[in-house]
C-alpha positions in Angstrom: 87.3 -4.6 51.3 88.5 -3.4 54.7 86.6 -3.6 57.9 87.1 -1.3 60.8 88.1 -3.0 63.8 86.8 -1.0 67.2 88.0 -1.9 70.4 86.1 -1.5 73.5 87.4 -1.0 77.1 86.3 -3.9 79.3 83.8 -2.6 82.0 85.3 -1.4 85.1 85.8 -3.9 87.6 82.9 -3.3 90.9 84.2 -3.3 94.1 83.3 -6.7 96.0 83.8 -5.8 99.5 83.2 -2.6 101.2 85.3 -0.6 103.8 82.6 -1.9 106.3 83.1 -5.6 105.0 87.0 -5.3 106.0 86.4 -3.9 109.0 84.1 -6.9 110.0 86.7 -9.3 108.8 89.2 -7.7 110.6 87.3 -8.3 114.0 86.2 -11.7 113.4 90.1 -12.3 112.6 91.2 -10.7 115.9 88.4 -13.2 117.7 90.1 -16.1 116.0 93.8 -14.6 117.2 92.6 -14.3 120.7 91.3 -17.7 120.8 94.2 -19.4 119.1 97.2 -17.4 120.5 99.6 -20.4 120.9 98.5 -22.0 117.1 101.4 -21.6 115.0 99.4 -20.3 112.0 98.4 -17.6 114.2 101.2 -15.5 112.8 99.6 -15.5 109.5 96.3 -14.4 111.2 98.3 -11.7 112.5 99.6 -10.5 109.2 96.3 -11.0 107.5 94.7 -8.8 110.4 97.2 -6.3 110.0 96.4 -6.1 106.1 92.9 -5.6 106.7 93.7 -2.8 109.1 95.4 -0.8 106.2 92.8 -1.7 103.3 90.2 0.2 106.3 92.3 3.3 106.1 92.4 3.6 102.7 
């Protein structure tokens, strides 16, 4: 006896963050950057700031 196998597609992923959330995060990172300009890790925050900006423009 053979049984039919059905494949179901996984549910579509829902967005966790909205475009407004990305803008808020970008503003928070900019605030941090201005307060910690001399910190060696600030280059990583600068890259994050720009990535968040590109996410908002999509």
